[in-house]
LOMIRO-120536 format. One line per 2 residues: number of its first residue (from 1); their letters; for each residue x, y negated, z of N, C-alpha, C, O, CB. Coordinates in Angstrom, 1 decimal, m for minus. Last residue first. Glycine has a CB too. Layout:
BEGIN
NUM> a> X Y Z X Y Z X Y Z X Y Z X Y Z | ...
This chain:
BEGIN
163> kr> 36.3 m45.4 5.8 35.0 m44.9 5.9 34.8 m43.4 5.8 33.8 m42.9 5.9 34.0 m45.6 5.0 | 38.8 m46.2 5.1 38.6 m45.7 6.4 37.2 m45.2 6.7 37.0 m44.6 7.7 38.9 m46.9 7.4
161> ee> 38.6 m47.1 2.5 39.4 m45.9 2.7 39.1 m45.3 4.1 39.2 m44.1 4.3 40.9 m46.1 2.5 | 37.3 m49.5 2.9 36.6 m48.5 2.2 37.3 m47.1 2.4 36.6 m46.1 2.6 36.6 m48.7 0.6
159> rl> 39.4 m51.0 4.1 38.1 m50.7 4.8 37.4 m49.6 4.2 36.8 m48.7 4.9 37.3 m52.0 4.8 | 41.2 m51.1 2.0 41.6 m50.3 3.2 40.3 m50.0 4.1 40.2 m49.0 4.6 42.6 m51.1 4.1
157> fr> 39.8 m52.7 0.2 40.2 m51.3 m0.2 40.5 m50.5 1.1 40.0 m49.4 1.2 41.5 m51.4 m1.1 | 39.7 m55.1 1.6 38.4 m54.4 1.2 38.7 m52.9 0.9 38.0 m52.0 1.3 37.7 m55.1 0.0
155> el> 42.4 m55.7 1.8 41.6 m55.5 3.0 40.3 m54.7 2.7 40.0 m53.8 3.4 41.3 m56.9 3.6 | 43.0 m56.1 m0.9 43.7 m55.0 m0.2 42.9 m54.7 1.1 42.7 m53.5 1.4 45.1 m55.4 0.2
153> ke> 41.5 m58.4 m1.4 41.2 m57.1 m2.1 41.8 m55.9 m1.4 41.2 m54.9 m1.3 41.8 m57.2 m3.6 | 42.8 m60.2 0.3 41.4 m59.9 0.5 41.0 m58.6 m0.2 40.2 m57.8 0.4 40.5 m61.0 0.1
151> vg> 45.3 m60.2 m0.9 45.2 m59.7 0.5 43.8 m59.3 0.8 43.5 m58.3 1.4 45.7 m60.8 1.5 | 44.6 m61.5 m3.3 45.2 m60.1 m3.3 45.1 m59.5 m1.9 44.8 m58.3 m1.8 46.7 m60.2 m3.7
149> dr> 43.8 m64.0 m2.5 42.8 m63.1 m3.1 43.3 m61.6 m3.1 42.5 m60.7 m2.9 42.5 m63.5 m4.5 | 46.2 m64.9 m1.6 45.1 m64.8 m0.6 44.1 m63.8 m1.2 43.6 m62.9 m0.5 44.5 m66.1 m0.3
147> rk> 47.6 m65.0 m4.0 48.1 m64.1 m2.9 47.0 m63.9 m1.9 46.8 m62.7 m1.5 49.3 m64.8 m2.2 | 46.1 m66.8 m5.4 46.2 m65.4 m5.9 46.7 m64.5 m4.8 46.3 m63.4 m4.7 47.2 m65.4 m7.1
145> ky> 46.5 m69.1 m3.8 45.2 m68.5 m4.0 45.3 m67.1 m4.5 44.5 m66.2 m4.0 44.4 m69.4 m5.0 | 49.3 m69.4 m4.2 48.7 m69.2 m2.8 47.3 m68.6 m2.9 47.0 m67.7 m2.2 48.7 m70.5 m2.0
143> pl> 49.5 m70.0 m6.9 50.2 m68.8 m6.4 49.6 m68.4 m5.0 49.5 m67.3 m4.7 51.7 m69.1 m6.2 | 47.8 m72.4 m7.1 47.4 m71.1 m7.7 48.2 m69.9 m7.1 47.5 m68.9 m6.8 47.7 m71.2 m9.2
141> ls> 48.6 m74.9 m6.2 47.9 m74.0 m5.2 47.6 m72.6 m5.8 47.2 m71.7 m5.1 46.6 m74.6 m4.7 | 49.5 m76.2 m8.4 50.5 m75.9 m7.3 49.9 m74.9 m6.3 50.6 m74.2 m5.6 51.0 m77.1 m6.6
139> ve> 47.1 m76.9 m9.7 48.0 m75.8 m10.3 49.0 m75.4 m9.2 49.3 m74.2 m9.1 48.8 m76.4 m11.5 | 44.2 m77.2 m7.9 45.5 m77.8 m8.2 46.4 m76.6 m8.7 46.4 m75.6 m8.1 46.1 m78.4 m6.9
137> iy> 41.2 m76.1 m9.6 42.1 m76.1 m8.5 43.4 m76.8 m8.9 43.7 m76.9 m10.1 42.4 m74.7 m7.9 | 38.0 m75.2 m10.0 38.9 m76.3 m10.5 39.9 m76.6 m9.4 39.6 m77.2 m8.4 38.2 m77.5 m11.0
135> ei> 36.7 m72.0 m10.6 37.1 m73.0 m9.6 38.0 m74.0 m10.4 38.7 m73.6 m11.3 37.8 m72.4 m8.4 | 34.3 m69.6 m10.9 35.0 m70.6 m11.6 35.4 m71.7 m10.6 34.5 m72.2 m9.9 34.1 m71.2 m12.8
133> aq> 33.1 m68.1 m9.1 34.0 m67.3 m10.0 34.8 m68.3 m10.8 35.8 m68.0 m11.4 33.1 m66.4 m10.9 | 31.3 m68.9 m7.1 32.7 m69.5 m7.1 33.6 m68.6 m8.0 34.8 m68.5 m7.6 33.2 m69.6 m5.7
131> ep> 28.8 m68.1 m7.5 29.7 m67.1 m6.9 31.1 m67.6 m6.7 32.0 m66.9 m6.3 29.7 m65.8 m7.6 | 27.4 m70.1 m8.8 26.9 m69.7 m7.5 27.8 m68.7 m6.8 27.7 m68.5 m5.6 25.6 m69.0 m7.8
129> cl> 28.9 m72.9 m10.2 29.0 m71.5 m10.2 28.5 m70.9 m8.9 29.2 m71.2 m7.9 30.4 m71.0 m10.6 | 29.0 m75.7 m10.1 27.7 m75.0 m9.9 27.7 m73.5 m10.0 26.7 m72.9 m9.9 26.8 m75.5 m10.9
127> qa> 31.6 m76.6 m10.3 30.7 m77.1 m9.3 29.5 m76.2 m9.0 29.2 m76.0 m7.8 30.3 m78.5 m9.6 | 32.4 m75.3 m12.7 33.1 m75.0 m11.4 32.2 m75.5 m10.2 32.1 m74.8 m9.2 34.5 m75.6 m11.3
125> ck> 30.8 m76.6 m14.5 30.7 m75.1 m14.4 31.3 m74.7 m13.1 30.8 m73.8 m12.4 31.5 m74.5 m15.6 | 31.5 m79.3 m14.4 30.2 m78.9 m13.9 30.1 m77.4 m13.7 29.5 m76.9 m12.7 29.1 m79.4 m14.8
123> pd> 34.6 m80.7 m13.7 33.9 m79.6 m14.4 32.6 m79.2 m13.7 32.7 m78.7 m12.6 34.8 m78.5 m14.6 | 35.9 m83.4 m13.8 34.9 m83.0 m12.8 34.0 m81.9 m13.4 32.8 m82.1 m13.6 34.0 m84.2 m12.4
121> ge> 37.4 m84.3 m15.9 38.1 m84.1 m14.6 37.1 m83.7 m13.5 37.5 m83.6 m12.4 38.7 m85.4 m14.2 | 35.7 m84.5 m18.1 36.5 m85.6 m17.7 37.0 m85.5 m16.3 37.2 m86.5 m15.6 35.6 m86.9 m17.8
119> cl> 35.0 m81.8 m18.4 34.0 m82.8 m17.9 34.7 m84.0 m17.4 34.3 m84.6 m16.4 33.0 m82.2 m16.9 | 36.9 m80.4 m19.7 36.9 m80.4 m18.2 36.0 m81.5 m17.6 36.2 m82.0 m16.5 38.4 m80.7 m17.8
117> dc> 36.3 m79.9 m22.2 37.0 m81.2 m22.0 37.1 m81.4 m20.5 37.4 m82.5 m20.0 36.2 m82.3 m22.6 | 36.4 m77.1 m24.3 36.2 m77.6 m22.9 37.0 m78.9 m22.8 38.2 m79.0 m23.2 36.7 m76.5 m21.9
115> mi> 35.6 m77.9 m27.7 36.4 m77.2 m26.7 36.1 m77.8 m25.3 35.6 m78.9 m25.2 37.9 m77.2 m27.0 | 34.2 m77.8 m31.0 34.2 m78.2 m29.6 35.1 m77.4 m28.8 35.4 m76.2 m29.1 32.7 m78.1 m29.0
113> tk> 33.5 m79.1 m34.2 34.4 m78.3 m33.4 34.3 m78.8 m31.9 34.4 m80.0 m31.7 35.9 m78.3 m33.9 | 30.2 m79.3 m35.4 31.5 m79.9 m35.0 32.2 m79.0 m34.2 31.7 m78.1 m33.5 31.3 m81.3 m34.3
111> kn> 27.5 m78.9 m35.9 28.5 m78.5 m36.9 29.8 m79.2 m36.7 30.5 m79.6 m37.6 28.0 m78.8 m38.3 | 25.4 m79.1 m34.2 26.0 m80.4 m34.7 27.1 m80.1 m35.7 27.6 m81.1 m36.3 26.6 m81.1 m33.5
109> vp> 24.8 m76.3 m33.9 23.7 m77.3 m34.2 24.3 m78.6 m34.8 23.9 m79.0 m35.9 23.0 m77.7 m32.9 | 27.0 m74.8 m33.4 26.2 m74.4 m34.5 25.1 m75.4 m34.9 24.5 m75.4 m35.9 25.5 m73.1 m34.2
107> dl> 30.2 m75.8 m32.9 28.8 m76.1 m32.4 27.9 m75.8 m33.5 27.9 m76.5 m34.5 28.7 m77.6 m31.8 | 32.8 m73.6 m32.9 32.0 m74.5 m33.8 30.6 m74.6 m33.1 29.9 m73.6 m32.9 31.9 m73.9 m35.2
105> iv> 35.5 m73.6 m30.5 34.4 m73.0 m31.2 33.7 m74.1 m32.1 34.0 m75.3 m32.0 33.4 m72.4 m30.2 | 38.3 m72.5 m28.8 37.8 m73.6 m29.6 36.7 m73.0 m30.5 36.9 m72.0 m31.2 38.9 m74.3 m30.5
103> gg> 39.0 m70.2 m27.6 38.6 m71.3 m26.7 38.1 m72.5 m27.5 37.5 m73.4 m26.9 39.7 m71.7 m25.9 | 39.9 m67.7 m28.5 38.6 m68.2 m28.9 38.1 m69.3 m28.1 36.9 m69.5 m27.9 37.6 m67.0 m28.8
101> ip> 42.5 m67.1 m28.0 41.5 m66.6 m27.0 40.1 m67.0 m27.4 39.2 m66.7 m26.7 41.8 m67.1 m25.6 | 44.2 m68.3 m29.9 44.3 m66.9 m29.6 43.3 m66.3 m28.7 43.1 m65.1 m28.6 45.7 m66.6 m29.0
99> cs> 43.3 m70.5 m32.4 43.2 m70.2 m31.0 43.2 m68.7 m30.6 42.3 m68.0 m31.1 41.9 m70.9 m30.4 | 43.1 m70.7 m35.2 44.4 m70.5 m34.6 44.3 m70.1 m33.1 45.3 m69.6 m32.6 45.2 m71.7 m34.7
97> li> 40.5 m71.2 m36.0 41.2 m70.0 m36.5 42.4 m69.7 m35.7 42.8 m68.5 m35.6 41.5 m70.2 m37.9 | 40.0 m73.6 m34.7 39.2 m72.4 m34.3 40.0 m71.2 m34.8 40.0 m70.2 m34.0 37.8 m72.5 m35.0
95> cm> 41.8 m75.3 m36.0 42.0 m75.0 m34.5 41.2 m73.8 m34.1 41.7 m73.0 m33.3 41.5 m76.3 m33.8 | 40.8 m75.3 m38.5 42.1 m74.7 m38.3 42.3 m74.4 m36.8 42.9 m73.4 m36.5 43.2 m75.6 m38.9
93> kc> 38.5 m76.7 m39.2 38.4 m75.5 m38.4 39.7 m74.7 m38.2 39.7 m73.6 m37.8 37.4 m74.6 m39.0 | 38.0 m79.1 m40.4 38.7 m78.1 m41.2 38.7 m76.7 m40.5 38.8 m75.7 m41.2 40.1 m78.5 m41.5
91> gv> 36.8 m81.5 m39.4 36.1 m80.3 m39.4 36.7 m79.2 m40.2 36.0 m78.3 m40.7 34.7 m80.5 m39.9 | 38.2 m83.8 m39.1 37.5 m83.7 m40.3 36.8 m82.3 m40.4 36.1 m82.1 m41.5 38.5 m83.8 m41.5
89> cr> 39.0 m85.9 m36.4 38.6 m84.6 m36.8 37.8 m84.6 m38.1 36.8 m85.3 m38.2 37.8 m83.9 m35.7 | 39.3 m88.6 m35.6 40.3 m88.0 m36.5 39.8 m86.7 m37.1 40.3 m86.3 m38.2 41.6 m87.9 m35.8
87> sy> 37.3 m89.1 m33.8 37.5 m90.1 m34.9 38.5 m89.6 m35.9 38.5 m90.1 m37.0 38.0 m91.4 m34.2 | 37.5 m87.1 m31.9 36.5 m86.9 m33.0 36.6 m88.0 m34.1 36.1 m87.8 m35.2 35.1 m86.9 m32.4
85> di> 40.0 m85.5 m30.6 39.7 m86.9 m30.9 38.8 m86.9 m32.2 39.3 m86.7 m33.3 41.1 m87.7 m31.3 | 39.8 m83.2 m28.1 39.5 m83.4 m29.5 39.2 m84.9 m29.7 38.3 m85.5 m29.0 38.4 m82.6 m30.0
83> qt> 42.4 m82.2 m25.9 41.1 m82.8 m26.1 41.0 m83.0 m27.6 42.0 m83.1 m28.3 41.0 m84.1 m25.3 | 44.4 m80.5 m23.5 44.0 m80.7 m24.9 42.6 m81.2 m25.0 41.7 m80.7 m24.3 44.2 m79.4 m25.7
81> gl> 44.6 m82.1 m20.3 45.1 m81.1 m21.3 44.6 m81.5 m22.7 44.3 m82.6 m23.0 44.6 m79.7 m20.9 | 43.9 m84.0 m18.4 42.9 m83.1 m18.9 43.3 m82.1 m19.9 42.5 m81.2 m20.3 41.8 m83.9 m19.4
79> ap> 46.2 m85.5 m17.7 45.3 m85.0 m16.7 44.3 m83.9 m17.1 44.0 m83.1 m16.3 44.5 m86.2 m16.1 | 47.5 m86.0 m20.2 48.2 m85.4 m19.1 47.3 m84.9 m18.0 47.7 m83.9 m17.3 49.1 m86.5 m18.5
77> df> 46.1 m84.9 m23.2 45.9 m85.8 m22.1 46.6 m85.3 m20.9 46.3 m84.1 m20.5 44.4 m86.1 m21.8 | 46.8 m84.4 m26.5 47.1 m84.0 m25.1 47.0 m85.1 m24.2 47.6 m86.1 m24.3 48.5 m83.4 m25.1
75> ii> 44.6 m83.8 m29.3 45.5 m84.6 m28.5 45.7 m84.0 m27.1 44.9 m83.2 m26.6 45.0 m86.1 m28.4 | 43.7 m83.0 m32.3 43.8 m82.4 m31.0 44.9 m83.1 m30.3 46.1 m83.1 m30.7 44.1 m80.8 m31.1
73> ar> 44.1 m84.3 m34.7 42.9 m84.6 m33.9 42.8 m84.0 m32.5 42.1 m84.3 m31.7 41.6 m84.2 m34.7 | 45.9 m84.3 m36.7 46.3 m84.6 m35.4 45.2 m85.0 m34.5 45.3 m86.0 m33.7 47.4 m85.7 m35.4
71> mp> 45.1 m83.2 m39.1 44.7 m84.6 m38.8 45.2 m85.1 m37.5 44.9 m86.3 m37.1 43.2 m84.7 m38.9 | 45.9 m80.6 m39.1 46.5 m81.4 m40.1 46.2 m82.9 m39.8 46.9 m83.8 m40.4 46.0 m81.0 m41.4
69> cv> 46.6 m78.6 m36.4 45.7 m79.6 m36.8 46.3 m80.6 m37.8 47.2 m81.3 m37.4 45.1 m80.3 m35.6 | 48.5 m76.9 m35.3 48.0 m76.6 m36.7 47.1 m77.7 m37.2 46.8 m77.7 m38.4 47.3 m75.3 m36.7
67> am> 49.1 m77.8 m32.7 50.2 m77.7 m33.7 49.7 m77.5 m35.2 50.3 m78.0 m36.1 51.1 m76.5 m33.4 | 46.7 m77.6 m31.4 47.3 m78.9 m31.6 48.3 m78.9 m32.7 48.4 m79.8 m33.5 47.9 m79.4 m30.3
65> cv> 46.4 m74.8 m31.3 45.4 m75.6 m32.0 45.9 m77.0 m32.3 45.6 m77.6 m33.4 44.2 m75.7 m31.1 | 48.5 m74.0 m29.7 48.6 m73.7 m31.1 47.6 m74.6 m31.9 47.9 m75.0 m33.0 48.3 m72.2 m31.4
63> pd> 49.9 m75.7 m27.0 48.7 m75.3 m27.7 48.9 m75.2 m29.2 49.3 m76.1 m29.9 47.7 m76.4 m27.5 | 51.6 m74.9 m24.6 52.1 m75.2 m25.9 50.9 m74.8 m26.9 51.0 m73.8 m27.6 53.4 m74.4 m26.3
61> qc> 49.9 m74.5 m22.4 51.2 m75.3 m22.2 51.7 m75.8 m23.6 52.1 m76.9 m23.8 52.3 m74.5 m21.5 | 46.4 m74.7 m22.9 47.7 m74.1 m23.1 48.8 m75.0 m22.9 48.7 m76.2 m23.2 47.8 m73.4 m24.4
59> kq> 43.7 m74.8 m21.9 44.6 m75.9 m21.9 46.0 m75.5 m21.9 46.8 m75.8 m21.0 44.3 m76.8 m20.6 | 41.9 m72.8 m22.4 42.7 m72.6 m21.2 43.8 m73.8 m21.1 44.7 m73.7 m20.2 43.5 m71.3 m21.2
57> cm> 38.5 m72.8 m23.3 39.9 m73.3 m23.6 40.7 m73.3 m22.3 40.2 m73.8 m21.2 39.8 m74.8 m24.2 | 36.9 m69.8 m22.0 36.9 m71.2 m22.4 38.4 m71.6 m22.8 39.3 m70.8 m22.6 36.4 m72.2 m21.3
55> mp> 34.8 m67.3 m20.7 35.9 m67.7 m21.6 35.8 m69.2 m22.0 34.7 m69.6 m22.3 36.0 m66.8 m22.8 | 34.0 m65.2 m18.0 33.8 m66.6 m18.6 35.0 m67.0 m19.4 36.2 m67.0 m18.9 33.5 m67.6 m17.5
53> vn> 33.3 m61.9 m18.2 34.5 m62.8 m18.2 34.1 m64.2 m18.8 33.9 m64.2 m20.0 35.7 m62.2 m18.9 | 32.0 m59.2 m16.6 31.7 m60.4 m17.2 32.9 m61.3 m17.1 33.5 m61.5 m16.0 30.4 m61.1 m16.6
51> vg> 32.1 m55.6 m16.8 32.7 m56.8 m16.4 32.3 m58.0 m17.2 32.1 m57.9 m18.4 34.3 m56.7 m16.4 | 31.7 m52.8 m17.4 30.8 m53.6 m16.6 31.4 m54.9 m16.0 31.1 m55.2 m14.8 30.4 m52.7 m15.5
49> ig> 33.2 m51.4 m19.2 33.7 m51.4 m17.8 32.8 m52.3 m16.9 33.2 m52.5 m15.7 35.1 m52.0 m17.8 | 31.6 m51.6 m21.5 32.3 m50.3 m21.2 32.8 m50.3 m19.7 32.9 m49.2 m19.1 33.4 m50.1 m22.1
47> ey> 30.8 m54.3 m21.7 29.9 m53.2 m21.3 30.6 m52.0 m20.8 30.2 m51.4 m19.8 28.9 m52.9 m22.4 | 31.8 m57.2 m21.0 32.5 m56.0 m21.5 31.7 m54.8 m20.9 31.9 m54.4 m19.8 34.0 m56.0 m21.0
45> rv> 30.6 m60.3 m22.0 30.3 m59.1 m21.2 31.0 m57.9 m21.8 30.8 m57.6 m23.0 28.7 m58.8 m21.1 | 31.6 m63.5 m21.7 31.7 m62.3 m22.5 31.5 m61.1 m21.6 32.2 m61.0 m20.6 33.1 m62.3 m23.2
43> vs> 30.3 m66.6 m21.5 30.5 m65.4 m20.7 30.5 m64.2 m21.6 29.5 m64.0 m22.3 29.4 m65.3 m19.6 | 31.8 m69.6 m22.5 31.0 m68.5 m22.9 31.3 m67.3 m22.1 32.5 m66.9 m21.9 31.1 m68.1 m24.4
41> ir> 31.9 m73.1 m22.8 32.3 m71.9 m22.1 31.3 m70.8 m22.5 30.1 m71.1 m22.7 32.3 m72.1 m20.5 | 30.7 m75.1 m24.0 32.2 m75.0 m24.3 32.8 m73.8 m23.5 34.0 m73.6 m23.6 32.9 m76.3 m23.8
39> aq> 27.6 m74.5 m25.6 28.4 m74.6 m24.4 29.9 m74.5 m24.8 30.2 m73.7 m25.7 28.0 m73.6 m23.3 | 25.9 m74.0 m27.6 26.6 m75.3 m27.7 27.5 m75.5 m26.4 28.0 m76.6 m26.3 25.5 m76.4 m27.8
37> ap> 24.7 m71.7 m27.0 25.5 m71.7 m28.2 26.3 m73.0 m28.3 27.3 m73.1 m29.1 24.6 m71.5 m29.4 | 23.0 m72.3 m24.8 24.3 m71.7 m24.6 25.3 m71.7 m25.8 26.5 m71.6 m25.7 24.2 m70.3 m24.1
35> nv> 21.3 m74.9 m24.3 21.6 m74.1 m25.5 22.9 m73.5 m25.3 23.9 m74.2 m25.7 21.4 m75.0 m26.8 | 19.5 m77.3 m22.9 20.0 m76.0 m22.6 20.1 m75.2 m23.9 19.1 m74.8 m24.4 19.2 m75.3 m21.5
33> rg> 20.6 m80.7 m23.5 19.6 m79.6 m23.6 20.3 m78.3 m23.3 21.5 m78.1 m23.4 19.0 m79.5 m25.1 | 22.6 m82.5 m23.6 21.3 m82.9 m23.1 20.2 m81.9 m23.2 19.0 m82.2 m23.1 20.9 m84.2 m23.8
31> eh> 25.2 m81.8 m24.2 24.3 m82.0 m25.3 22.9 m82.4 m24.9 22.1 m82.8 m25.7 24.1 m80.7 m26.1 | 26.6 m81.7 m21.8 27.3 m82.3 m23.0 26.2 m82.6 m24.1 26.4 m83.6 m24.8 28.2 m81.3 m23.5
29> sl> 24.9 m80.7 m19.8 25.7 m81.9 m19.5 26.3 m82.5 m20.8 26.5 m83.8 m20.8 26.8 m81.6 m18.5 | 23.9 m78.4 m21.1 23.0 m79.5 m20.6 23.8 m80.8 m20.4 23.3 m81.9 m20.8 22.3 m79.1 m19.4
27> sc> 26.1 m76.9 m21.6 25.4 m77.4 m22.7 24.5 m78.5 m22.3 24.3 m79.5 m23.1 24.5 m76.2 m23.4 | 26.9 m76.5 m18.8 27.8 m77.1 m19.8 27.0 m77.6 m21.0 27.2 m78.8 m21.4 28.8 m76.0 m20.3
25> vt> 24.8 m75.2 m17.6 25.1 m76.5 m17.2 26.1 m77.2 m18.2 26.0 m78.5 m18.3 25.8 m76.4 m15.8 | 24.8 m72.8 m19.2 23.6 m73.6 m19.1 24.0 m75.1 m18.7 23.6 m76.0 m19.4 22.6 m73.1 m18.0
23> ec> 27.3 m71.7 m18.7 26.9 m72.0 m20.1 25.7 m73.0 m20.1 25.7 m73.9 m20.9 26.4 m70.7 m20.8 | 27.1 m71.3 m15.9 28.2 m72.1 m16.5 27.8 m72.6 m17.9 28.0 m73.7 m18.3 29.5 m71.4 m16.5
21> tr> 25.1 m69.5 m15.6 24.9 m70.8 m15.1 25.9 m71.8 m15.7 25.5 m72.9 m16.1 25.0 m70.9 m13.6 | 25.3 m66.8 m16.2 25.5 m67.8 m17.3 25.1 m69.2 m16.9 24.7 m70.0 m17.7 24.6 m67.3 m18.5
19> cg> 25.5 m64.5 m14.7 24.3 m65.3 m14.6 24.2 m66.4 m15.7 23.1 m66.9 m16.0 24.1 m66.0 m13.2 | 27.6 m62.7 m14.3 27.0 m62.8 m15.6 25.7 m63.6 m15.6 24.8 m63.4 m16.5 26.7 m61.5 m16.1
17> ic> 29.0 m62.7 m12.0 27.8 m61.8 m12.0 27.1 m61.9 m13.3 26.0 m61.3 m13.5 26.9 m62.2 m10.9 | 32.4 m62.9 m11.1 31.3 m63.3 m12.1 30.2 m62.3 m12.1 30.5 m61.1 m12.3 31.9 m63.5 m13.5
15> ke> 34.4 m61.9 m9.6 33.3 m62.6 m8.9 32.1 m62.9 m9.8 31.0 m63.2 m9.4 33.8 m63.9 m8.2 | 36.2 m61.0 m11.4 35.6 m60.0 m10.5 34.5 m60.6 m9.7 33.6 m59.9 m9.2 36.7 m59.5 m9.5
13> yd> 37.2 m63.2 m12.7 36.1 m62.4 m13.4 35.5 m61.4 m12.5 34.4 m61.0 m12.7 36.7 m61.7 m14.6 | 37.9 m66.2 m11.8 38.0 m64.9 m11.1 36.9 m64.0 m11.7 35.7 m64.0 m11.2 37.9 m65.0 m9.6
11> if> 39.5 m68.8 m13.2 38.4 m67.9 m13.4 38.7 m66.5 m12.7 39.7 m65.9 m13.1 38.0 m67.7 m14.9 | 40.3 m72.1 m12.8 40.7 m70.7 m12.4 39.5 m69.9 m12.5 38.5 m70.2 m11.8 41.4 m70.7 m11.0
9> im> 41.3 m74.9 m14.5 40.2 m74.0 m14.3 40.8 m72.6 m13.9 41.6 m72.1 m14.6 39.2 m73.9 m15.5 | 43.6 m77.2 m12.9 43.2 m76.2 m13.9 42.0 m75.4 m13.5 41.6 m75.3 m12.3 44.4 m75.3 m14.3
7> kq> 45.5 m80.1 m12.4 44.5 m79.2 m12.0 44.2 m78.3 m13.2 44.5 m78.6 m14.3 43.2 m79.9 m11.5 | 48.2 m81.9 m11.0 47.7 m81.2 m12.2 46.7 m80.2 m11.7 46.9 m79.5 m10.7 48.8 m80.5 m13.0
5> mn> 49.0 m85.0 m9.7 48.3 m83.7 m9.4 47.8 m83.1 m10.7 46.9 m83.7 m11.4 47.2 m83.9 m8.4 | 50.0 m87.4 m10.4 50.9 m86.3 m10.3 50.3 m85.0 m10.0 51.0 m83.9 m10.1 51.9 m86.7 m9.1
3> ed> 47.7 m89.1 m10.4 48.5 m88.9 m11.6 49.4 m87.7 m11.6 49.6 m87.0 m12.6 49.3 m90.2 m12.0 | 44.8 m88.2 m8.7 46.2 m88.5 m8.6 47.0 m88.2 m9.8 46.8 m87.1 m10.4 46.8 m87.8 m7.4
1> m> 41.8 m89.3 m10.1 42.6 m88.2 m9.8 44.1 m88.7 m9.7 44.5 m89.5 m10.5 42.5 m87.1 m10.8
């Protein structure tokens, strides 16, 4: 990956159908078995409004998890954002407690703290999402993507209004 190009996971919850392919592929690629509890991404279903939202570490600009880690086990990689250095992690779970969105979790099988590592720059969840609800895009393209998506939503709305 180009050193100057920053990429991020973009999640469009309106496209998510709740199939949980992202959870399956994540646990399989990281743990060698299908166990959604070991996935670094989790689809949260909001029943009241019928929406599925894939949740994962958002690679914050100023990560609280990194600030609170007493062992400095949360490190920042310029290309991949926050990562866990397991040689330093003692399992205190301060990062789990501090994450405002629940992006850092405890692997219930291995009893270790886990977060999205972007599959070392090639996220499987984005590759295999059948509805393209998860994309790995250049940060600089985000405003254009959001504008395009907004125009598409407006177009759908106007078509419905004309019926």
